[in-house]
Jmol script that loads the backbone (N, CA, C; Angstrom):
load data "model"
ATOM      1  N   UNK A   1      27.331   7.060   7.714  1.00  0.00           N
ATOM      2  CA  UNK A   1      27.945   8.074   7.045  1.00  0.00           C
ATOM      3  C   UNK A   1      28.495   9.023   8.174  1.00  0.00           C
ATOM      4  N   UNK A   2      29.588   9.590   7.605  1.00  0.00           N
ATOM      5  CA  UNK A   2      30.498  10.703   8.882  1.00  0.00           C
ATOM      6  C   UNK A   2      30.272  12.261   7.997  1.00  0.00           C
ATOM      7  N   UNK A   3      30.536  13.002   8.654  1.00  0.00           N
ATOM      8  CA  UNK A   3      31.073  14.266   7.752  1.00  0.00           C
ATOM      9  C   UNK A   3      29.990  15.128   7.785  1.00  0.00           C
ATOM     10  N   UNK A   4      30.296  16.417   7.462  1.00  0.00           N
ATOM     11  CA  UNK A   4      29.042  17.357   7.621  1.00  0.00           C
ATOM     12  C   UNK A   4      28.177  17.365   6.261  1.00  0.00           C
ATOM     13  N   UNK A   5      27.171  17.312   6.125  1.00  0.00           N
ATOM     14  CA  UNK A   5      26.335  17.160   4.865  1.00  0.00           C
ATOM     15  C   UNK A   5      25.022  17.866   5.203  1.00  0.00           C
ATOM     16  N   UNK A   6      24.269  18.148   4.028  1.00  0.00           N
ATOM     17  CA  UNK A   6      22.959  18.780   4.249  1.00  0.00           C
ATOM     18  C   UNK A   6      22.303  18.231   2.891  1.00  0.00           C
ATOM     19  N   UNK A   7      20.807  17.475   2.890  1.00  0.00           N
ATOM     20  CA  UNK A   7      19.934  17.164   1.879  1.00  0.00           C
ATOM     21  C   UNK A   7      18.992  18.123   1.782  1.00  0.00           C
ATOM     22  N   UNK A   8      18.604  18.042   0.584  1.00  0.00           N
ATOM     23  CA  UNK A   8      17.554  18.733  -0.237  1.00  0.00           C
ATOM     24  C   UNK A   8      16.185  17.612   0.292  1.00  0.00           C
ATOM     25  N   UNK A   9      14.831  18.505   0.836  1.00  0.00           N
ATOM     26  CA  UNK A   9      13.666  18.531   1.174  1.00  0.00           C
ATOM     27  C   UNK A   9      12.604  19.005  -0.068  1.00  0.00           C
ATOM     28  N   UNK A  10      12.283  18.412  -0.859  1.00  0.00           N
ATOM     29  CA  UNK A  10      11.382  18.521  -2.068  1.00  0.00           C
ATOM     30  C   UNK A  10      10.287  18.275  -1.782  1.00  0.00           C
ATOM     31  N   UNK A  11       9.171  18.522  -2.696  1.00  0.00           N
ATOM     32  CA  UNK A  11       7.904  17.880  -2.651  1.00  0.00           C
ATOM     33  C   UNK A  11       7.263  16.849  -3.663  1.00  0.00           C
ATOM     34  N   UNK A  12       6.785  15.906  -3.648  1.00  0.00           N
ATOM     35  CA  UNK A  12       6.445  15.018  -4.856  1.00  0.00           C
ATOM     36  C   UNK A  12       4.799  14.798  -4.730  1.00  0.00           C
ATOM     37  N   UNK A  13       4.195  15.014  -5.811  1.00  0.00           N
ATOM     38  CA  UNK A  13       2.781  14.533  -5.480  1.00  0.00           C
ATOM     39  C   UNK A  13       2.598  12.994  -6.024  1.00  0.00           C
ATOM     40  N   UNK A  14       3.547  12.398  -6.237  1.00  0.00           N
ATOM     41  CA  UNK A  14       3.217  11.101  -6.235  1.00  0.00           C
ATOM     42  C   UNK A  14       4.380  10.145  -6.373  1.00  0.00           C
ATOM     43  N   UNK A  15       5.100   9.348  -4.934  1.00  0.00           N
ATOM     44  CA  UNK A  15       6.213   9.062  -4.691  1.00  0.00           C
ATOM     45  C   UNK A  15       6.735   8.107  -5.853  1.00  0.00           C
ATOM     46  N   UNK A  16       5.592   7.188  -6.443  1.00  0.00           N
ATOM     47  CA  UNK A  16       6.320   6.258  -7.503  1.00  0.00           C
ATOM     48  C   UNK A  16       6.477   6.915  -8.788  1.00  0.00           C
ATOM     49  N   UNK A  17       5.604   8.103  -9.109  1.00  0.00           N
ATOM     50  CA  UNK A  17       6.424   8.762 -10.469  1.00  0.00           C
ATOM     51  C   UNK A  17       7.702   9.310  -9.929  1.00  0.00           C
ATOM     52  N   UNK A  18       8.034  10.066  -8.858  1.00  0.00           N
ATOM     53  CA  UNK A  18       9.040  10.808  -8.378  1.00  0.00           C
ATOM     54  C   UNK A  18      10.349   9.763  -8.434  1.00  0.00           C
ATOM     55  N   UNK A  19       9.826   8.605  -7.599  1.00  0.00           N
ATOM     56  CA  UNK A  19      11.093   7.891  -7.921  1.00  0.00           C
ATOM     57  C   UNK A  19      11.452   6.864  -9.193  1.00  0.00           C
ATOM     58  N   UNK A  20      10.608   6.877 -10.024  1.00  0.00           N
ATOM     59  CA  UNK A  20      10.719   6.477 -11.467  1.00  0.00           C
ATOM     60  C   UNK A  20      11.593   7.715 -12.333  1.00  0.00           C
ATOM     61  N   UNK A  21      11.221   8.326 -12.114  1.00  0.00           N
ATOM     62  CA  UNK A  21      11.981   9.927 -12.858  1.00  0.00           C
ATOM     63  C   UNK A  21      13.286   9.548 -12.314  1.00  0.00           C
ATOM     64  N   UNK A  22      13.848  10.127 -10.925  1.00  0.00           N
ATOM     65  CA  UNK A  22      14.890   9.665 -10.634  1.00  0.00           C
ATOM     66  C   UNK A  22      15.986   8.754 -10.737  1.00  0.00           C
ATOM     67  N   UNK A  23      15.047   7.609 -10.892  1.00  0.00           N
ATOM     68  CA  UNK A  23      16.032   6.265 -11.273  1.00  0.00           C
ATOM     69  C   UNK A  23      16.502   6.505 -12.705  1.00  0.00           C
ATOM     70  N   UNK A  24      16.057   6.967 -13.344  1.00  0.00           N
ATOM     71  CA  UNK A  24      16.333   7.250 -14.980  1.00  0.00           C
ATOM     72  C   UNK A  24      17.773   8.097 -14.595  1.00  0.00           C
ATOM     73  N   UNK A  25      17.799   9.069 -13.811  1.00  0.00           N
ATOM     74  CA  UNK A  25      19.244   9.782 -13.475  1.00  0.00           C
ATOM     75  C   UNK A  25      20.005   8.667 -12.475  1.00  0.00           C
ATOM     76  N   UNK A  26      19.905   8.077 -12.140  1.00  0.00           N
ATOM     77  CA  UNK A  26      20.710   7.321 -11.745  1.00  0.00           C
ATOM     78  C   UNK A  26      20.727   7.230 -10.044  1.00  0.00           C
ATOM     79  N   UNK A  27      19.292   7.563  -9.500  1.00  0.00           N
ATOM     80  CA  UNK A  27      19.199   7.703  -8.051  1.00  0.00           C
ATOM     81  C   UNK A  27      17.953   6.158  -7.683  1.00  0.00           C
ATOM     82  N   UNK A  28      18.641   5.433  -6.706  1.00  0.00           N
ATOM     83  CA  UNK A  28      18.170   4.751  -6.037  1.00  0.00           C
ATOM     84  C   UNK A  28      17.182   4.841  -4.814  1.00  0.00           C
ATOM     85  N   UNK A  29      16.020   4.327  -4.627  1.00  0.00           N
ATOM     86  CA  UNK A  29      15.086   4.554  -3.191  1.00  0.00           C
ATOM     87  C   UNK A  29      16.199   3.684  -2.169  1.00  0.00           C
ATOM     88  N   UNK A  30      16.695   4.590  -1.064  1.00  0.00           N
ATOM     89  CA  UNK A  30      16.926   4.161   0.344  1.00  0.00           C
ATOM     90  C   UNK A  30      15.911   4.159   1.420  1.00  0.00           C
ATOM     91  N   UNK A  31      15.231   4.773   1.465  1.00  0.00           N
ATOM     92  CA  UNK A  31      14.283   4.961   2.016  1.00  0.00           C
ATOM     93  C   UNK A  31      12.624   5.200   1.698  1.00  0.00           C
ATOM     94  N   UNK A  32      11.663   4.519   2.070  1.00  0.00           N
ATOM     95  CA  UNK A  32      10.128   5.085   1.758  1.00  0.00           C
ATOM     96  C   UNK A  32       9.112   4.393   2.627  1.00  0.00           C
ATOM     97  N   UNK A  33       8.363   5.374   2.953  1.00  0.00           N
ATOM     98  CA  UNK A  33       7.143   5.081   3.660  1.00  0.00           C
ATOM     99  C   UNK A  33       6.090   6.075   3.123  1.00  0.00           C
ATOM    100  N   UNK A  34       4.801   6.020   3.687  1.00  0.00           N
ATOM    101  CA  UNK A  34       3.627   7.233   3.450  1.00  0.00           C
ATOM    102  C   UNK A  34       3.964   8.732   3.503  1.00  0.00           C
ATOM    103  N   UNK A  35       5.144   8.863   4.348  1.00  0.00           N
ATOM    104  CA  UNK A  35       5.134  10.058   4.532  1.00  0.00           C
ATOM    105  C   UNK A  35       6.630  10.689   3.862  1.00  0.00           C
ATOM    106  N   UNK A  36       7.572   9.808   3.904  1.00  0.00           N
ATOM    107  CA  UNK A  36       8.860  10.094   3.199  1.00  0.00           C
ATOM    108  C   UNK A  36       9.744   9.474   2.657  1.00  0.00           C
ATOM    109  N   UNK A  37      10.450   9.787   1.824  1.00  0.00           N
ATOM    110  CA  UNK A  37      11.308   9.204   0.774  1.00  0.00           C
ATOM    111  C   UNK A  37      12.481   9.828   0.593  1.00  0.00           C
ATOM    112  N   UNK A  38      13.700   8.921   0.583  1.00  0.00           N
ATOM    113  CA  UNK A  38      15.017   9.412   0.490  1.00  0.00           C
ATOM    114  C   UNK A  38      15.773   8.864  -0.768  1.00  0.00           C
ATOM    115  N   UNK A  39      16.064   9.478  -1.897  1.00  0.00           N
ATOM    116  CA  UNK A  39      16.628   9.006  -3.003  1.00  0.00           C
ATOM    117  C   UNK A  39      17.738   9.021  -3.245  1.00  0.00           C
ATOM    118  N   UNK A  40      18.896   7.949  -3.334  1.00  0.00           N
ATOM    119  CA  UNK A  40      20.456   8.623  -3.319  1.00  0.00           C
ATOM    120  C   UNK A  40      21.257   7.797  -4.801  1.00  0.00           C
ATOM    121  N   UNK A  41      22.126   8.888  -5.020  1.00  0.00           N
ATOM    122  CA  UNK A  41      22.916   8.460  -5.763  1.00  0.00           C
ATOM    123  C   UNK A  41      24.283   8.812  -5.324  1.00  0.00           C
ATOM    124  N   UNK A  42      25.006   7.846  -4.804  1.00  0.00           N
ATOM    125  CA  UNK A  42      26.378   8.001  -4.267  1.00  0.00           C
ATOM    126  C   UNK A  42      26.434   8.773  -3.332  1.00  0.00           C
ATOM    127  N   UNK A  43      27.191   9.854  -2.723  1.00  0.00           N
ATOM    128  CA  UNK A  43      26.595  11.049  -1.916  1.00  0.00           C
ATOM    129  C   UNK A  43      25.736  11.998  -2.231  1.00  0.00           C
ATOM    130  N   UNK A  44      25.135  11.818  -2.966  1.00  0.00           N
ATOM    131  CA  UNK A  44      23.999  12.636  -3.354  1.00  0.00           C
ATOM    132  C   UNK A  44      22.871  11.967  -2.934  1.00  0.00           C
ATOM    133  N   UNK A  45      22.202  12.874  -1.993  1.00  0.00           N
ATOM    134  CA  UNK A  45      20.771  12.627  -1.592  1.00  0.00           C
ATOM    135  C   UNK A  45      20.004  13.449  -1.627  1.00  0.00           C
ATOM    136  N   UNK A  46      18.876  13.141  -1.505  1.00  0.00           N
ATOM    137  CA  UNK A  46      17.373  13.902  -2.023  1.00  0.00           C
ATOM    138  C   UNK A  46      15.990  13.296  -1.440  1.00  0.00           C
ATOM    139  N   UNK A  47      15.357  14.262  -0.489  1.00  0.00           N
ATOM    140  CA  UNK A  47      14.438  13.607   0.166  1.00  0.00           C
ATOM    141  C   UNK A  47      12.839  14.253  -0.262  1.00  0.00           C
ATOM    142  N   UNK A  48      12.203  13.479  -0.076  1.00  0.00           N
ATOM    143  CA  UNK A  48      10.732  14.062  -0.758  1.00  0.00           C
ATOM    144  C   UNK A  48       9.862  13.960   0.535  1.00  0.00           C
ATOM    145  N   UNK A  49       9.419  14.715   0.468  1.00  0.00           N
ATOM    146  CA  UNK A  49       7.576  15.041   1.334  1.00  0.00           C
ATOM    147  C   UNK A  49       6.614  14.922   0.218  1.00  0.00           C
ATOM    148  N   UNK A  50       5.149  14.067   0.608  1.00  0.00           N
ATOM    149  CA  UNK A  50       4.052  14.129   0.169  1.00  0.00           C
ATOM    150  C   UNK A  50       3.503  15.577  -0.112  1.00  0.00           C
ATOM    151  N   UNK A  51       3.097  15.704  -1.396  1.00  0.00           N
ATOM    152  CA  UNK A  51       2.240  17.236  -1.903  1.00  0.00           C
ATOM    153  C   UNK A  51       1.387  16.952  -2.581  1.00  0.00           C
ATOM    154  N   UNK A  52       0.438  16.175  -2.507  1.00  0.00           N
ATOM    155  CA  UNK A  52      -0.237  15.746  -3.932  1.00  0.00           C
ATOM    156  C   UNK A  52      -0.922  17.268  -4.607  1.00  0.00           C
ATOM    157  N   UNK A  53      -1.070  17.860  -4.046  1.00  0.00           N
ATOM    158  CA  UNK A  53      -1.884  19.349  -4.616  1.00  0.00           C
ATOM    159  C   UNK A  53      -0.986  20.075  -5.234  1.00  0.00           C
ATOM    160  N   UNK A  54       0.282  19.613  -5.331  1.00  0.00           N
ATOM    161  CA  UNK A  54       1.187  20.791  -5.952  1.00  0.00           C
ATOM    162  C   UNK A  54       1.004  21.187  -7.161  1.00  0.00           C
ATOM    163  N   UNK A  55       1.041  22.265  -7.381  1.00  0.00           N
ATOM    164  CA  UNK A  55       0.922  22.954  -8.650  1.00  0.00           C
ATOM    165  C   UNK A  55       2.390  23.053  -9.565  1.00  0.00           C
ATOM    166  N   UNK A  56       3.020  22.499 -10.245  1.00  0.00           N
ATOM    167  CA  UNK A  56       3.920  22.116 -10.805  1.00  0.00           C
ATOM    168  C   UNK A  56       4.740  23.740 -11.410  1.00  0.00           C
ATOM    169  N   UNK A  57       3.657  24.455 -11.948  1.00  0.00           N
ATOM    170  CA  UNK A  57       3.801  25.600 -12.682  1.00  0.00           C
ATOM    171  C   UNK A  57       3.949  27.025 -11.613  1.00  0.00           C
ATOM    172  N   UNK A  58       3.662  26.683 -10.699  1.00  0.00           N
ATOM    173  CA  UNK A  58       4.096  27.547  -9.667  1.00  0.00           C
ATOM    174  C   UNK A  58       4.895  27.025  -8.643  1.00  0.00           C
ATOM    175  N   UNK A  59       5.626  26.208  -8.530  1.00  0.00           N
ATOM    176  CA  UNK A  59       6.640  25.786  -7.653  1.00  0.00           C
ATOM    177  C   UNK A  59       7.307  26.481  -7.314  1.00  0.00           C
ATOM    178  N   UNK A  60       8.156  26.776  -6.203  1.00  0.00           N
ATOM    179  CA  UNK A  60       9.212  27.437  -5.829  1.00  0.00           C
ATOM    180  C   UNK A  60      10.222  26.679  -5.085  1.00  0.00           C
ATOM    181  N   UNK A  61       9.926  25.485  -4.984  1.00  0.00           N
ATOM    182  CA  UNK A  61      10.886  24.724  -4.254  1.00  0.00           C
ATOM    183  C   UNK A  61      12.125  24.306  -5.240  1.00  0.00           C
ATOM    184  N   UNK A  62      13.212  24.462  -4.602  1.00  0.00           N
ATOM    185  CA  UNK A  62      14.445  24.054  -5.257  1.00  0.00           C
ATOM    186  C   UNK A  62      15.769  23.536  -4.499  1.00  0.00           C
ATOM    187  N   UNK A  63      16.510  23.002  -5.301  1.00  0.00           N
ATOM    188  CA  UNK A  63      17.930  22.765  -4.336  1.00  0.00           C
ATOM    189  C   UNK A  63      19.186  22.922  -5.095  1.00  0.00           C
ATOM    190  N   UNK A  64      20.151  22.863  -4.450  1.00  0.00           N
ATOM    191  CA  UNK A  64      21.656  23.160  -5.060  1.00  0.00           C
ATOM    192  C   UNK A  64      22.316  21.482  -4.810  1.00  0.00           C
ATOM    193  N   UNK A  65      23.181  21.215  -6.114  1.00  0.00           N
ATOM    194  CA  UNK A  65      23.907  20.067  -5.931  1.00  0.00           C
ATOM    195  C   UNK A  65      25.208  20.774  -6.583  1.00  0.00           C
ATOM    196  N   UNK A  66      26.024  20.343  -5.599  1.00  0.00           N
ATOM    197  CA  UNK A  66      27.518  20.977  -6.021  1.00  0.00           C
ATOM    198  C   UNK A  66      28.502  19.775  -6.563  1.00  0.00           C
ATOM    199  N   UNK A  67      29.215  19.812  -7.466  1.00  0.00           N
ATOM    200  CA  UNK A  67      29.954  18.752  -8.018  1.00  0.00           C
ATOM    201  C   UNK A  67      31.060  19.281  -8.786  1.00  0.00           C
ATOM    202  N   UNK A  68      32.467  18.219  -8.640  1.00  0.00           N
ATOM    203  CA  UNK A  68      33.461  18.695  -9.167  1.00  0.00           C
ATOM    204  C   UNK A  68      33.359  18.834 -10.460  1.00  0.00           C
ATOM    205  N   UNK A  69      32.834  17.745 -11.040  1.00  0.00           N
ATOM    206  CA  UNK A  69      32.753  17.718 -12.467  1.00  0.00           C
ATOM    207  C   UNK A  69      31.334  17.938 -12.840  1.00  0.00           C
ATOM    208  N   UNK A  70      30.877  18.713 -13.485  1.00  0.00           N
ATOM    209  CA  UNK A  70      29.446  18.780 -13.807  1.00  0.00           C
ATOM    210  C   UNK A  70      29.421  18.129 -15.470  1.00  0.00           C
ATOM    211  N   UNK A  71      30.436  18.409 -15.912  1.00  0.00           N
ATOM    212  CA  UNK A  71      29.727  18.089 -17.663  1.00  0.00           C
ATOM    213  C   UNK A  71      29.659  16.672 -17.659  1.00  0.00           C
ATOM    214  N   UNK A  72      30.457  15.656 -16.588  1.00  0.00           N
ATOM    215  CA  UNK A  72      30.192  14.537 -16.864  1.00  0.00           C
ATOM    216  C   UNK A  72      28.832  13.757 -16.424  1.00  0.00           C
ATOM    217  N   UNK A  73      28.423  14.477 -15.192  1.00  0.00           N
ATOM    218  CA  UNK A  73      26.911  14.470 -14.879  1.00  0.00           C
ATOM    219  C   UNK A  73      25.845  14.931 -16.120  1.00  0.00           C
ATOM    220  N   UNK A  74      26.172  15.915 -16.194  1.00  0.00           N
ATOM    221  CA  UNK A  74      25.365  16.673 -18.035  1.00  0.00           C
ATOM    222  C   UNK A  74      25.499  15.602 -19.119  1.00  0.00           C
ATOM    223  N   UNK A  75      26.522  15.498 -19.274  1.00  0.00           N
ATOM    224  CA  UNK A  75      26.434  14.237 -20.364  1.00  0.00           C
ATOM    225  C   UNK A  75      25.863  13.126 -20.217  1.00  0.00           C
ATOM    226  N   UNK A  76      25.597  12.206 -18.738  1.00  0.00           N
ATOM    227  CA  UNK A  76      24.745  11.356 -18.578  1.00  0.00           C
ATOM    228  C   UNK A  76      23.214  11.552 -18.361  1.00  0.00           C
ATOM    229  N   UNK A  77      22.821  12.704 -17.947  1.00  0.00           N
ATOM    230  CA  UNK A  77      21.738  12.946 -18.014  1.00  0.00           C
ATOM    231  C   UNK A  77      21.030  13.239 -19.062  1.00  0.00           C
ATOM    232  N   UNK A  78      21.813  13.882 -20.024  1.00  0.00           N
ATOM    233  CA  UNK A  78      21.134  14.016 -21.426  1.00  0.00           C
ATOM    234  C   UNK A  78      20.957  13.144 -21.950  1.00  0.00           C
ATOM    235  N   UNK A  79      21.199  11.849 -21.859  1.00  0.00           N
ATOM    236  CA  UNK A  79      21.160  10.622 -22.441  1.00  0.00           C
ATOM    237  C   UNK A  79      19.961   9.988 -22.044  1.00  0.00           C
ATOM    238  N   UNK A  80      18.996  10.998 -21.101  1.00  0.00           N
ATOM    239  CA  UNK A  80      17.779  10.157 -20.937  1.00  0.00           C
ATOM    240  C   UNK A  80      16.585  10.909 -21.777  1.00  0.00           C
ATOM    241  N   UNK A  81      16.857  12.138 -22.638  1.00  0.00           N
ATOM    242  CA  UNK A  81      16.103  12.527 -23.542  1.00  0.00           C
ATOM    243  C   UNK A  81      15.065  13.435 -22.741  1.00  0.00           C
ATOM    244  N   UNK A  82      15.259  14.222 -21.713  1.00  0.00           N
ATOM    245  CA  UNK A  82      14.189  15.085 -21.431  1.00  0.00           C
ATOM    246  C   UNK A  82      14.602  16.514 -22.051  1.00  0.00           C
ATOM    247  N   UNK A  83      13.310  16.913 -22.076  1.00  0.00           N
ATOM    248  CA  UNK A  83      12.870  18.409 -23.076  1.00  0.00           C
ATOM    249  C   UNK A  83      14.016  19.375 -22.638  1.00  0.00           C
ATOM    250  N   UNK A  84      14.247  20.652 -23.570  1.00  0.00           N
ATOM    251  CA  UNK A  84      15.035  21.575 -22.915  1.00  0.00           C
ATOM    252  C   UNK A  84      14.561  22.975 -22.865  1.00  0.00           C
ATOM    253  N   UNK A  85      12.978  22.951 -23.103  1.00  0.00           N
ATOM    254  CA  UNK A  85      12.483  24.336 -23.533  1.00  0.00           C
ATOM    255  C   UNK A  85      12.320  24.626 -22.294  1.00  0.00           C
ATOM    256  N   UNK A  86      12.439  25.987 -22.446  1.00  0.00           N
ATOM    257  CA  UNK A  86      12.093  27.009 -21.306  1.00  0.00           C
ATOM    258  C   UNK A  86      11.065  26.776 -20.329  1.00  0.00           C
ATOM    259  N   UNK A  87      10.008  26.269 -21.168  1.00  0.00           N
ATOM    260  CA  UNK A  87       9.030  26.048 -19.917  1.00  0.00           C
ATOM    261  C   UNK A  87       8.529  24.706 -20.021  1.00  0.00           C
ATOM    262  N   UNK A  88       9.231  23.796 -20.552  1.00  0.00           N
ATOM    263  CA  UNK A  88       8.845  22.145 -20.249  1.00  0.00           C
ATOM    264  C   UNK A  88       8.975  21.830 -19.064  1.00  0.00           C
ATOM    265  N   UNK A  89       8.224  21.020 -18.363  1.00  0.00           N
ATOM    266  CA  UNK A  89       8.191  20.365 -17.173  1.00  0.00           C
ATOM    267  C   UNK A  89       7.766  18.794 -17.194  1.00  0.00           C
ATOM    268  N   UNK A  90       8.941  17.965 -17.053  1.00  0.00           N
ATOM    269  CA  UNK A  90      10.516  18.318 -16.805  1.00  0.00           C
ATOM    270  C   UNK A  90      11.150  19.063 -17.833  1.00  0.00           C
ATOM    271  N   UNK A  91      12.190  19.133 -17.819  1.00  0.00           N
ATOM    272  CA  UNK A  91      13.636  19.507 -18.472  1.00  0.00           C
ATOM    273  C   UNK A  91      14.789  19.778 -17.842  1.00  0.00           C
ATOM    274  N   UNK A  92      15.859  19.562 -18.469  1.00  0.00           N
ATOM    275  CA  UNK A  92      17.371  19.779 -18.568  1.00  0.00           C
ATOM    276  C   UNK A  92      17.976  21.231 -19.282  1.00  0.00           C
ATOM    277  N   UNK A  93      18.744  21.666 -18.394  1.00  0.00           N
ATOM    278  CA  UNK A  93      19.308  22.476 -19.493  1.00  0.00           C
ATOM    279  C   UNK A  93      20.981  22.314 -20.202  1.00  0.00           C
ATOM    280  N   UNK A  94      21.275  23.015 -20.958  1.00  0.00           N
ATOM    281  CA  UNK A  94      22.649  22.700 -21.095  1.00  0.00           C
ATOM    282  C   UNK A  94      23.485  23.552 -20.111  1.00  0.00           C
ATOM    283  N   UNK A  95      24.909  23.294 -19.877  1.00  0.00           N
ATOM    284  CA  UNK A  95      25.745  24.104 -19.223  1.00  0.00           C
ATOM    285  C   UNK A  95      25.586  25.891 -19.546  1.00  0.00           C
ATOM    286  N   UNK A  96      26.051  26.699 -17.930  1.00  0.00           N
ATOM    287  CA  UNK A  96      25.933  28.084 -18.539  1.00  0.00           C
ATOM    288  C   UNK A  96      26.532  28.310 -17.576  1.00  0.00           C
ATOM    289  N   UNK A  97      26.940  29.697 -17.529  1.00  0.00           N
ATOM    290  CA  UNK A  97      27.535  30.650 -16.283  1.00  0.00           C
ATOM    291  C   UNK A  97      27.230  31.903 -16.536  1.00  0.00           C
ATOM    292  N   UNK A  98      26.446  32.501 -15.618  1.00  0.00           N
ATOM    293  CA  UNK A  98      26.187  33.914 -15.205  1.00  0.00           C
ATOM    294  C   UNK A  98      27.580  34.415 -14.269  1.00  0.00           C
ATOM    295  N   UNK A  99      27.080  35.609 -14.549  1.00  0.00           N
ATOM    296  CA  UNK A  99      28.318  36.278 -13.855  1.00  0.00           C
ATOM    297  C   UNK A  99      28.148  36.578 -12.323  1.00  0.00           C
ATOM    298  N   UNK A 100      29.262  36.434 -12.173  1.00  0.00           N
ATOM    299  CA  UNK A 100      30.207  36.020 -10.554  1.00  0.00           C
ATOM    300  C   UNK A 100      29.285  34.710 -10.074  1.00  0.00           C
ATOM    301  N   UNK A 101      29.058  33.927 -10.632  1.00  0.00           N
ATOM    302  CA  UNK A 101      28.615  32.229 -10.492  1.00  0.00           C
ATOM    303  C   UNK A 101      29.630  31.387 -11.246  1.00  0.00           C
ATOM    304  N   UNK A 102      29.623  30.302 -10.673  1.00  0.00           N
ATOM    305  CA  UNK A 102      30.236  28.975 -10.601  1.00  0.00           C
ATOM    306  C   UNK A 102      29.373  28.559 -12.094  1.00  0.00           C
ATOM    307  N   UNK A 103      29.654  27.987 -12.981  1.00  0.00           N
ATOM    308  CA  UNK A 103      29.386  26.829 -14.306  1.00  0.00           C
ATOM    309  C   UNK A 103      28.368  26.187 -13.704  1.00  0.00           C
ATOM    310  N   UNK A 104      26.966  25.985 -14.506  1.00  0.00           N
ATOM    311  CA  UNK A 104      25.872  25.203 -14.111  1.00  0.00           C
ATOM    312  C   UNK A 104      25.057  24.667 -14.878  1.00  0.00           C
ATOM    313  N   UNK A 105      24.319  23.767 -14.538  1.00  0.00           N
ATOM    314  CA  UNK A 105      23.310  23.507 -15.189  1.00  0.00           C
ATOM    315  C   UNK A 105      22.191  23.172 -14.423  1.00  0.00           C
ATOM    316  N   UNK A 106      20.842  23.302 -14.978  1.00  0.00           N
ATOM    317  CA  UNK A 106      19.511  22.838 -14.250  1.00  0.00           C
ATOM    318  C   UNK A 106      18.647  21.719 -14.934  1.00  0.00           C
ATOM    319  N   UNK A 107      18.266  21.220 -13.970  1.00  0.00           N
ATOM    320  CA  UNK A 107      17.057  20.338 -13.994  1.00  0.00           C
ATOM    321  C   UNK A 107      15.796  20.415 -13.522  1.00  0.00           C
ATOM    322  N   UNK A 108      14.874  20.187 -13.721  1.00  0.00           N
ATOM    323  CA  UNK A 108      13.226  20.749 -13.724  1.00  0.00           C
ATOM    324  C   UNK A 108      12.902  19.434 -13.343  1.00  0.00           C
ATOM    325  N   UNK A 109      12.320  19.038 -12.158  1.00  0.00           N
ATOM    326  CA  UNK A 109      11.738  17.687 -11.976  1.00  0.00           C
ATOM    327  C   UNK A 109      10.170  17.651 -12.920  1.00  0.00           C
ATOM    328  N   UNK A 110       9.387  16.567 -12.635  1.00  0.00           N
ATOM    329  CA  UNK A 110       8.250  16.374 -13.141  1.00  0.00           C
ATOM    330  C   UNK A 110       7.045  17.392 -12.014  1.00  0.00           C
ATOM    331  N   UNK A 111       7.496  17.585 -10.873  1.00  0.00           N
ATOM    332  CA  UNK A 111       6.815  18.312  -9.629  1.00  0.00           C
ATOM    333  C   UNK A 111       7.130  19.608 -10.088  1.00  0.00           C
ATOM    334  N   UNK A 112       7.719  20.122 -10.919  1.00  0.00           N
ATOM    335  CA  UNK A 112       8.227  21.600 -10.681  1.00  0.00           C
ATOM    336  C   UNK A 112       9.273  22.073  -9.998  1.00  0.00           C
ATOM    337  N   UNK A 113      10.396  21.202  -9.119  1.00  0.00           N
ATOM    338  CA  UNK A 113      11.209  21.503  -8.108  1.00  0.00           C
ATOM    339  C   UNK A 113      12.468  21.898  -9.162  1.00  0.00           C
ATOM    340  N   UNK A 114      13.483  22.814  -8.617  1.00  0.00           N
ATOM    341  CA  UNK A 114      14.679  23.147  -9.689  1.00  0.00           C
ATOM    342  C   UNK A 114      15.883  22.827  -8.993  1.00  0.00           C
ATOM    343  N   UNK A 115      16.407  21.904  -9.601  1.00  0.00           N
ATOM    344  CA  UNK A 115      17.799  21.232  -9.210  1.00  0.00           C
ATOM    345  C   UNK A 115      19.060  22.224  -9.969  1.00  0.00           C
ATOM    346  N   UNK A 116      19.623  22.922  -9.339  1.00  0.00           N
ATOM    347  CA  UNK A 116      20.931  23.917 -10.035  1.00  0.00           C
ATOM    348  C   UNK A 116      22.045  23.008  -9.310  1.00  0.00           C
ATOM    349  N   UNK A 117      22.838  22.305 -10.345  1.00  0.00           N
ATOM    350  CA  UNK A 117      23.907  21.729 -10.561  1.00  0.00           C
ATOM    351  C   UNK A 117      25.124  22.569 -11.015  1.00  0.00           C
ATOM    352  N   UNK A 118      25.958  22.830  -9.567  1.00  0.00           N
ATOM    353  CA  UNK A 118      27.125  23.657  -9.875  1.00  0.00           C
ATOM    354  C   UNK A 118      27.993  23.042  -9.871  1.00  0.00           C
ATOM    355  N   UNK A 119      29.263  23.857 -10.365  1.00  0.00           N
ATOM    356  CA  UNK A 119      30.458  23.270 -10.300  1.00  0.00           C
ATOM    357  C   UNK A 119      31.141  23.646  -9.250  1.00  0.00           C
ATOM    358  N   UNK A 120      31.944  22.953  -8.251  1.00  0.00           N
ATOM    359  CA  UNK A 120      32.633  23.575  -7.470  1.00  0.00           C
ATOM    360  C   UNK A 120      33.684  24.146  -7.867  1.00  0.00           C
ATOM    361  N   UNK A 121      33.868  25.602  -7.243  1.00  0.00           N
ATOM    362  CA  UNK A 121      35.075  26.093  -7.321  1.00  0.00           C
ATOM    363  C   UNK A 121      36.364  25.770  -6.866  1.00  0.00           C
ATOM    364  N   UNK A 122      37.539  26.197  -7.150  1.00  0.00           N
ATOM    365  CA  UNK A 122      38.612  25.683  -6.711  1.00  0.00           C
ATOM    366  C   UNK A 122      38.990  26.948  -5.362  1.00  0.00           C
TER     367      UNK A 122
END
end "model"
wireframe off; spacefill off
backbone 0.3
color backbone group
């Protein structure tokens, strides 16, 4: 792989559960051992480290995914049937836009990590 890139490093309380959750969202395991796991979906890459005592309700871990078209990804992920309540974990929001910010939606994974999916601006 060439070009500049960054990958998110997020906690996982259980690699198998994390891999299963993200598989529903189209990610495949690219690497896994006892101390690290990498999930990929095309150019998107999420890396996980073990954190067995993670409190999903107080987690402050997050990452940003930037896409040219968030609507297609949101539509696909909505078919998984994740809840959308403000306190549900996991959860998936609808698209929204804050002042002076790109359009986005949010995914909170089973360990409480927040993924902001932001639309690339022209």
